[in-house]
C-alpha positions in Angstrom: 0.0 0.0 0.2 2.6 2.6 0.9 4.1 2.1 -2.7 1.2 2.7 -4.3 0.8 6.1 -2.0 4.1 7.0 -2.8 3.9 6.4 -6.6 0.6 8.4 -6.7 2.1 11.4 -4.8 5.1 11.4 -7.1 2.6 11.2 -10.3 0.8 14.2 -8.8 4.2 16.0 -9.0 5.3 14.9 -12.5 8.0 12.4 -11.5 8.0 9.1 -12.8 9.6 6.6 -10.2 11.5 3.4 -11.0 12.5 2.5 -7.5 10.7 2.4 -4.3 12.1 0.3 -1.5 11.3 0.4 1.9 13.7 -0.9 4.7 12.8 -2.0 8.1 15.2 0.1 10.1 15.4 -2.1 13.0 17.7 -4.0 10.6 20.1 -0.8 10.9 19.5 0.1 14.4 16.4 1.9 14.3 13.5 0.8 15.9 10.9 2.7 15.1 11.5 4.0 11.4 11.6 2.9 8.0 14.3 4.0 5.3 12.5 4.7 2.0 14.7 5.0 -1.2 13.0 6.2 -4.2 14.6 6.9 -7.3 14.3 7.3 -11.3 16.5 6.5 -13.8 18.9 9.1 -13.5 18.5 10.4 -9.8 18.0 8.7 -6.2 17.0 9.9 -2.7 16.2 8.4 0.5 14.0 9.5 3.5 13.2 8.0 7.0 9.7 7.7 8.0 8.0 6.9 11.1 7.0 3.2 11.5 3.6 4.2 13.2 2.8 6.5 10.1 3.4 4.0 8.0 1.0 1.5 10.0 -1.3 3.8 9.8 -1.5 4.1 6.2 -1.9 0.1 6.0 -5.1 0.6 8.1 -6.2 3.4 5.9 -5.5 6.6 7.8 -3.1 8.4 6.1 -1.0 10.9 7.9 0.4 14.7 8.1 3.5 13.8 8.6 4.0 10.7 6.2 2.7 13.2 3.2 5.2 15.8 4.3 8.0 13.5 4.5 7.0 11.8 1.3 6.8 14.9 -0.5 9.9 16.6 0.6 12.2 13.5 -0.3 10.1 13.7 -4.0 11.0 17.5 -3.9 14.4 16.7 -3.3 14.5 14.3 -6.3 13.0 16.4 -8.8 15.1 19.4 -7.9 18.5 17.1 -9.3 16.1 16.1 -12.3 15.6 19.5 -13.6 18.4 21.3 -15.2 20.9 23.4 -13.7 21.5 26.8 -15.1 
């Protein structure tokens, strides 16, 4: 469900993602977060998402904090895709 949520937000921002990975933070020593890795064919970025927000989304309850974190990551990705003057 989180992949579709992220993909939908990216589409609204005009970004075609080729990679959406969610890594459980427990594997790297952070018990209450997920590491989000998103990318296109030419750029990639990462963000930390709180486990509670991701769990709420899977129950159908979207979080403003989750949306903000995902949109911020997508904006960073979008900035690397735009040509610099």
